[in-house]
C-alpha atoms as an extended CHARMM CRD file, in Angstrom:
* protein
*
        68  EXT
         1         1  MET       CA           -150.8700000000      -64.0470000000        8.7930000000  PROA      1               0.0000000000
         2         2  SER       CA           -151.2060000000      -61.3630000000       11.2600000000  PROA      2               0.0000000000
         3         3  THR       CA           -152.3490000000      -61.2140000000       14.9250000000  PROA      3               0.0000000000
         4         4  LYS       CA           -154.4980000000      -58.8450000000       16.5180000000  PROA      4               0.0000000000
         5         5  ASP       CA           -154.9910000000      -58.5210000000       20.3020000000  PROA      5               0.0000000000
         6         6  ILE       CA           -158.1300000000      -60.3120000000       21.3710000000  PROA      6               0.0000000000
         7         7  SER       CA           -159.1090000000      -57.9340000000       23.6890000000  PROA      7               0.0000000000
         8         8  THR       CA           -160.0190000000      -55.3370000000       20.7970000000  PROA      8               0.0000000000
         9         9  ALA       CA           -161.8760000000      -57.8010000000       19.4590000000  PROA      9               0.0000000000
        10        10  SER       CA           -165.6500000000      -56.4210000000       18.3470000000  PROA      10              0.0000000000
        11        11  ASN       CA           -167.1970000000      -59.5220000000       19.6980000000  PROA      11              0.0000000000
        12        12  PRO       CA           -167.8640000000      -59.4260000000       23.2320000000  PROA      12              0.0000000000
        13        13  ASP       CA           -167.5420000000      -62.7610000000       24.0450000000  PROA      13              0.0000000000
        14        14  LEU       CA           -164.2100000000      -63.3080000000       22.4200000000  PROA      14              0.0000000000
        15        15  ARG       CA           -163.0450000000      -60.0240000000       24.5170000000  PROA      15              0.0000000000
        16        16  GLY       CA           -164.1570000000      -61.8850000000       27.6220000000  PROA      16              0.0000000000
        17        17  ALA       CA           -162.1690000000      -64.7090000000       26.3050000000  PROA      17              0.0000000000
        18        18  LEU       CA           -158.9520000000      -64.3950000000       28.2030000000  PROA      18              0.0000000000
        19        19  PRO       CA           -160.1270000000      -63.0900000000       31.2590000000  PROA      19              0.0000000000
        20        20  ALA       CA           -162.3800000000      -66.0300000000       31.7400000000  PROA      20              0.0000000000
        21        21  LEU       CA           -159.1190000000      -68.3760000000       30.7440000000  PROA      21              0.0000000000
        22        22  ARG       CA           -157.3280000000      -66.8370000000       33.5290000000  PROA      22              0.0000000000
        23        23  ARG       CA           -160.2020000000      -67.1010000000       35.8780000000  PROA      23              0.0000000000
        24        24  ALA       CA           -160.2340000000      -70.4320000000       35.3640000000  PROA      24              0.0000000000
        25        25  ALA       CA           -156.8310000000      -71.3140000000       35.5190000000  PROA      25              0.0000000000
        26        26  ALA       CA           -156.8200000000      -69.7370000000       39.1170000000  PROA      26              0.0000000000
        27        27  MET       CA           -159.3360000000      -71.6490000000       40.0960000000  PROA      27              0.0000000000
        28        28  ALA       CA           -157.8250000000      -74.7520000000       38.8750000000  PROA      28              0.0000000000
        29        29  ARG       CA           -154.4680000000      -73.8750000000       40.8170000000  PROA      29              0.0000000000
        30        30  LYS       CA           -156.9530000000      -73.1520000000       43.7600000000  PROA      30              0.0000000000
        31        31  ILE       CA           -158.8270000000      -77.0820000000       43.4710000000  PROA      31              0.0000000000
        32        32  ALA       CA           -155.1020000000      -78.5310000000       42.8550000000  PROA      32              0.0000000000
        33        33  ILE       CA           -153.7910000000      -77.1250000000       46.6370000000  PROA      33              0.0000000000
        34        34  ASP       CA           -156.8440000000      -77.3760000000       48.0730000000  PROA      34              0.0000000000
        35        35  THR       CA           -156.8720000000      -81.1220000000       47.0130000000  PROA      35              0.0000000000
        36        36  ASN       CA           -153.4900000000      -81.4950000000       47.3400000000  PROA      36              0.0000000000
        37        37  THR       CA           -153.0300000000      -82.9820000000       43.7640000000  PROA      37              0.0000000000
        38        38  GLU       CA           -150.8820000000      -81.7800000000       40.3940000000  PROA      38              0.0000000000
        39        39  LEU       CA           -151.7660000000      -79.6950000000       38.1310000000  PROA      39              0.0000000000
        40        40  VAL       CA           -150.9280000000      -80.7630000000       34.5280000000  PROA      40              0.0000000000
        41        41  VAL       CA           -150.2050000000      -78.3460000000       32.2030000000  PROA      41              0.0000000000
        42        42  VAL       CA           -148.5280000000      -78.0970000000       28.7970000000  PROA      42              0.0000000000
        43        43  LEU       CA           -145.2010000000      -76.0090000000       28.6200000000  PROA      43              0.0000000000
        44        44  GLU       CA           -143.8310000000      -75.9620000000       25.3460000000  PROA      44              0.0000000000
        45        45  GLY       CA           -145.3970000000      -78.3290000000       23.9450000000  PROA      45              0.0000000000
        46        46  ARG       CA           -144.4590000000      -80.7340000000       26.8410000000  PROA      46              0.0000000000
        47        47  ILE       CA           -146.8860000000      -82.3300000000       29.1810000000  PROA      47              0.0000000000
        48        48  VAL       CA           -145.8310000000      -80.7550000000       32.9430000000  PROA      48              0.0000000000
        49        49  HSD       CA           -146.8750000000      -81.9630000000       36.5390000000  PROA      49              0.0000000000
        50        50  ILE       CA           -146.9230000000      -79.2570000000       39.0450000000  PROA      50              0.0000000000
        51        51  PRO       CA           -147.2300000000      -80.2520000000       42.6200000000  PROA      51              0.0000000000
        52        52  ALA       CA           -149.9270000000      -78.8450000000       45.1160000000  PROA      52              0.0000000000
        53        53  GLU       CA           -146.7210000000      -77.9290000000       47.2980000000  PROA      53              0.0000000000
        54        54  VAL       CA           -144.7960000000      -76.1450000000       44.4470000000  PROA      54              0.0000000000
        55        55  LEU       CA           -148.3400000000      -74.3710000000       43.7980000000  PROA      55              0.0000000000
        56        56  ARG       CA           -148.6000000000      -73.4900000000       47.4310000000  PROA      56              0.0000000000
        57        57  ARG       CA           -145.0640000000      -71.8270000000       47.2360000000  PROA      57              0.0000000000
        58        58  GLU       CA           -146.0100000000      -69.8470000000       44.1200000000  PROA      58              0.0000000000
        59        59  ALA       CA           -149.4110000000      -68.6310000000       45.6810000000  PROA      59              0.0000000000
        60        60  THR       CA           -147.4190000000      -67.0720000000       48.9410000000  PROA      60              0.0000000000
        61        61  ALA       CA           -144.9540000000      -66.0950000000       47.1250000000  PROA      61              0.0000000000
        62        62  GLU       CA           -147.5610000000      -64.3930000000       44.9030000000  PROA      62              0.0000000000
        63        63  GLN       CA           -149.5450000000      -63.1260000000       48.0570000000  PROA      63              0.0000000000
        64        64  GLY       CA           -146.3970000000      -61.8020000000       49.9520000000  PROA      64              0.0000000000
        65        65  ALA       CA           -145.4700000000      -59.7320000000       46.4610000000  PROA      65              0.0000000000
        66        66  GLU       CA           -149.1320000000      -58.1350000000       47.1710000000  PROA      66              0.0000000000
        67        67  ARG       CA           -148.5160000000      -56.7260000000       50.3460000000  PROA      67              0.0000000000
        68        68  ASP       CA           -145.3650000000      -55.2030000000       49.2860000000  PROA      68              0.0000000000
């Protein structure tokens, strides 16, 4: 089975799916930080809880990298 890059799909809804998922993930991180709750994700088939403090540090590091 071959896979194609979804950004080249003929269906505009499919082309917009990946950016929409990225926006949703960013919003979930922001909400977790704002409410001081863990973010629960699946990484390599395992359920992982990411504390808000870790998300804050990552967000701060990303903002610093954008400034450079």
